[in-house]
C-alpha positions in Angstrom: 14.1 20.2 -0.6 13.4 18.9 -4.1 13.7 15.3 -3.0 11.5 16.0 0.0 8.8 17.5 -2.3 9.1 14.4 -4.5 8.5 12.1 -1.5 5.5 14.2 -0.5 3.9 14.1 -3.9 4.5 10.4 -4.4 3.2 9.7 -1.0 0.0 11.7 -1.8 -0.5 9.8 -5.0 -0.1 6.4 -3.3 -2.5 7.5 -0.5 -5.1 8.5 -3.1 -4.7 5.3 -5.2 -4.6 3.2 -2.1 -7.8 4.6 -0.7 -9.6 4.1 -4.0 -8.4 0.5 -4.4 -9.3 -0.3 -0.8 -12.8 1.0 -1.2 -13.4 -0.8 -4.5 -11.9 -4.1 -3.4 -13.4 -4.0 0.1 -16.8 -3.2 -1.2 -16.9 -6.0 -3.7 -15.5 -8.5 -1.2 -18.2 -7.5 1.3 -20.9 -8.0 -1.3 -19.5 -11.5 -2.1 -19.8 -12.6 1.5 -23.3 -11.2 1.9 -22.8 -7.9 3.7 -25.7 -5.5 3.1 -25.1 -2.5 0.8 -26.1 -0.2 3.7 -23.5 -1.6 6.0 -20.9 -1.3 3.1 -21.7 2.4 2.6 -21.4 3.2 6.3 -18.3 1.2 7.1 -16.0 0.3 4.2 -16.7 3.5 2.2 -16.5 5.7 5.3 -13.2 4.0 6.4 -11.9 4.2 2.8 -12.4 8.0 2.5 -10.6 8.5 5.8 -8.0 5.8 5.4 -5.2 8.2 4.4 -5.6 10.1 7.7 -5.9 6.8 9.6 -2.8 5.2 8.2 -0.7 8.4 8.5 -1.7 8.9 12.1 -1.1 5.3 13.1 2.3 5.4 11.4 3.2 8.7 13.1 2.1 7.3 16.5 4.2 4.2 15.9 7.2 6.4 15.2 6.7 8.3 18.4 5.3 11.4 16.8 2.1 11.9 18.7 2.0 15.6 17.7 1.8 14.6 14.0 -0.8 11.9 14.7 -3.1 14.2 16.6 -2.3 17.3 14.5 -3.3 15.4 11.4 -6.7 14.6 13.0 -7.5 18.1 14.2 -6.0 19.8 11.1 -7.8 17.5 8.7 -11.1 18.2 10.4 -10.6 22.0 10.2 -9.5 21.6 6.6 -12.6 19.6 5.7 -15.1 22.0 7.2 -13.5 25.3 6.2 -11.4 24.6 3.1 -13.1 21.8 1.3 -16.7 23.0 1.9 -15.6 26.6 1.4 -14.0 25.9 -2.0 -16.8 23.6 -3.1 -19.5 26.1 -2.2 -17.5 28.8 -4.1 -17.7 26.7 -7.2 -21.4 25.8 -6.8 -23.8 26.3 -3.8 -24.1 23.2 -1.7 -27.6 21.7 -0.9 -28.1 20.8 2.8 -30.1 17.8 3.8 -32.4 18.4 6.7 -31.6 15.0 8.1 -28.1 16.3 9.0 -29.5 18.4 11.8 -31.1 15.3 13.5 -28.1 13.1 13.9 -24.9 13.9 12.0 -24.3 17.6 13.0 -25.1 16.9 16.7 -22.8 13.9 16.4 -20.0 16.0 14.9 -20.2 18.6 17.8 -20.5 15.9 20.5 -17.6 13.9 19.1 -15.5 17.1 19.1 -16.5 17.8 22.7 -15.6 14.2 23.7 -12.2 14.5 22.1 -11.6 17.8 23.9 -12.5 16.3 27.3 -10.3 13.2 26.8 -7.4 15.2 25.4 -7.5 17.9 28.0 -4.0 17.0 29.3 -2.7 16.9 25.7 -2.3 13.1 25.8 -4.4 10.0 25.3 -4.1 6.8 27.4 -5.3 3.4 26.2 -8.4 3.7 28.3 -9.3 7.1 26.8 -8.6 5.8 23.3 -10.8 2.8 23.9 -13.6 5.2 24.9 -13.2 7.0 21.5 -13.5 3.6 19.7 -16.6 2.8 21.7 -18.3 6.1 20.8 -17.5 5.5 17.2 -19.2 2.1 17.3 -22.2 3.7 19.0 -22.5 6.4 16.3 -22.3 3.8 13.5 -25.0 1.7 15.3 -27.3 4.7 15.6 -26.7 5.6 12.0 -27.5 2.1 10.8 -30.6 2.0 13.1 -32.0 5.3 11.7 -31.3 4.5 8.1 -32.8 1.0 8.4 -36.0 2.4 9.8 -36.2 5.4 7.3 -35.0 3.5 4.2 -34.3 6.9 2.6 -31.5 5.9 0.3 -30.8 3.0 -1.9 -27.2 2.1 -2.6 -26.9 1.3 -6.3 -23.9 -0.8 -7.1 -21.4 0.5 -9.6 -21.3 -1.8 -12.7 -17.5 -2.0 -12.6 -17.6 -3.3 -9.0 -20.3 -5.8 -9.7 -18.4 -7.3 -12.6 -15.2 -7.9 -10.5 -14.8 -11.4 -9.2 -13.6 -12.6 -5.8 -10.1 -13.3 -7.1 -9.7 -9.7 -8.1 -11.3 -8.1 -5.0 -9.0 -9.7 -2.4 -5.7 -8.7 -4.1 -7.2 -5.2 -4.8 -8.0 -4.7 -1.1 -4.5 -5.9 -0.1 -2.8 -3.8 -2.7 -4.8 -0.7 -1.6 -3.7 -1.3 2.0 -0.1 -1.7 1.0 -0.2 1.5 -1.1 -1.6 3.4 1.9 1.1 2.2 4.2 3.9 2.9 1.8 2.4 6.3 0.8 2.0 7.3 4.5 5.7 6.5 5.1 6.8 8.6 2.1 4.4 11.5 3.1 5.8 11.6 6.7 9.4 11.5 5.5 8.8 14.3 3.1 6.8 16.5 5.4 9.2 16.1 8.3 12.2 17.1 6.2 10.4 20.1 4.8 9.2 21.1 8.3 12.8 20.7 9.6 14.1 23.1 7.0 11.3 25.6 7.9 12.0 25.1 11.6 8.5 23.9 12.3 7.7 21.6 15.2 5.7 18.4 14.8 2.5 20.1 16.0 2.5 22.6 13.1 3.7 19.9 10.7 0.7 17.7 11.6 -1.8 20.5 11.7 -0.8 22.1 8.4 1.4 20.1 6.1 0.2 16.5 6.9 -3.4 17.5 7.4 -3.6 19.4 4.2 -1.8 16.6 2.3 -4.2 13.9 3.5 -7.2 16.1 2.7 -6.1 16.9 -0.8 -7.9 13.9 -2.4 -11.2 14.9 -0.7 -10.7 18.5 -1.8 -10.2 17.4 -5.4 -13.3 15.2 -5.2 -15.3 18.0 -3.7 -14.3 20.5 -6.4 -15.0 17.9 -9.1 -18.5 17.2 -7.7 -19.2 21.0 -7.6 -18.1 21.4 -11.2 -20.5 18.6 -12.2 -23.2 20.1 -9.9 -23.4 16.8 -8.1 -23.2 18.2 -4.6 -26.2 16.7 -2.8 -24.1 14.3 -0.6 -21.0 16.4 -0.3 -21.8 18.0 3.1 -22.9 14.8 4.6 -19.8 13.0 3.4 -17.5 15.7 4.9 -19.4 15.6 8.2 -19.4 11.8 8.3 -15.6 11.8 7.6 -15.0 14.3 10.3 -16.9 12.2 12.9 -14.8 9.2 11.9 -11.6 11.2 12.0 -12.4 12.7 15.4 -13.1 9.3 17.1 -11.6 6.3 15.4 -8.3 7.8 14.2 -7.0 9.1 17.5 -8.7 6.1 19.2 -6.7 3.5 17.2 -3.5 5.5 16.9 -3.2 6.1 20.7 -4.7 2.8 21.7 -1.9 1.0 19.9 0.8 3.6 20.8 -0.2 5.7 23.8 1.5 9.1 24.0 1.2 12.8 24.2 0.8 15.6 21.7 1.9 18.7 23.6 2.6 20.8 20.6 -1.0 20.5 19.4 -2.2 23.2 21.7 -5.7 23.2 23.0 -6.7 26.3 21.0 -6.6 24.1 17.9 -9.3 21.9 19.3 -11.4 25.0 20.1 -11.0 26.1 16.5 -12.1 22.6 15.3 -15.2 22.9 17.5 -15.8 26.5 16.4 -15.7 25.4 12.7 -18.5 22.9 13.4 -20.5 25.5 15.3 -20.0 28.0 12.4 -21.7 25.6 10.0 -24.9 25.5 12.0 -26.3 29.0 11.2 -24.8 28.9 7.7 -26.5 25.7 6.7 -29.8 26.5 8.4 -30.3 29.6 6.4 -31.8 28.9 3.0 -31.1 25.1 3.2 -27.7 25.5 1.4 -24.2 26.9 1.6 -24.1 29.9 -0.8 -21.0 31.2 -2.5 -20.7 34.0 0.0 -20.8 31.5 2.8 -18.2 29.4 1.0 -16.0 32.5 0.8 -16.4 33.0 4.5 -15.4 29.5 5.3 -12.4 29.7 2.9 -11.3 33.0 4.4 -11.4 31.4 7.9 -9.1 28.7 6.7 -6.6 31.1 5.2 -6.7 33.0 8.6 -6.1 29.7 10.4 -3.1 29.0 8.2 -1.7 32.4 9.0 -2.3 31.9 12.7 -0.3 28.6 12.6 2.6 30.0 10.7 
C-alpha cells in the first residue's frame, strides 16, 4: 500500500508540473507563430487546465479501462462543481459574472445532456465520440465569436512568458507533455492497486480516486485564489473546464479506443447534471456564491462520496 500511495503522489506531482509546463510552453509558442491571445486563452490554457484528466482518460481507455476513463470525466466534473467551488466559496465568497448565464452555464447543461444521450447504453462508439468532438469545436467557435464582438477582456501576457525564446518554449511544451503521460501512468498504477486492496471496481476507482486526484491541482489553485481574494474568474474557469471535460475528453478517449463503461452507472451522470442545475439558483441570488452556499455544495460532495463507497 505504501508503494502504491507513493506512485499516486508522484503521479499527481508530475501531472501538476506537466500541465503547468504545457500551458507555459504552448502559450509562448503560439505567440511566436502569431496566434492571437484570445485564441490562446480559449484553447491552450483551457486544454492545459484539463490536460491531467485528458491524458489519464486516454491512457485508461488505451489500457481497456473504459470505466476509469469515463468515471474520471464524470467524477472530475462533480468534484469541480461541488468540492472545488464549495471549498473556495467557504474560504471567500465567489463573484458571479452575469455573462455566464448567456453562454457558459447553458453550454454546461447542454453538454451534460448530450453526453447522457450518447452514453445511454453505457458505451461510446467512434461515431458518438466524433459527435462530442464536433460539439466541442462548436462551443469554442461560439465563445470566440462572442468574445471577439464584445471585446470584454484583454489578455495581458505574463512577463516570464514574454521573455522566453522559441528554443525554450518548444522543449518546455514537449517536457510538459512527457510529464503528463508518465504521471498518468503512475497515477493509474497507484490507484488501481489501492482500489484492488479496497475491493473497488474500476467505476468507483475512476469516479472517486482518479477523479479526485486529477482535480487536486485545480482545488489547490481555487483555494489559493480565494485566500488571495482573486476569485473573479474562478467560477468561469471551473465551468469552462467542465464543458471541455464533458465533451472532448470522452470524445478523444473513446474515438481512439471505443469501449463501454458499464460500472459507471447512469445515476452518476444524473448527479453530474444535477450539480450543474444546483448552481443556477445559487449563483443567481445575490450575484455570488456565499459561504453558506459553499457549505451546501461541499456537503453535497461529501454525501456523494458516501454514496459511492
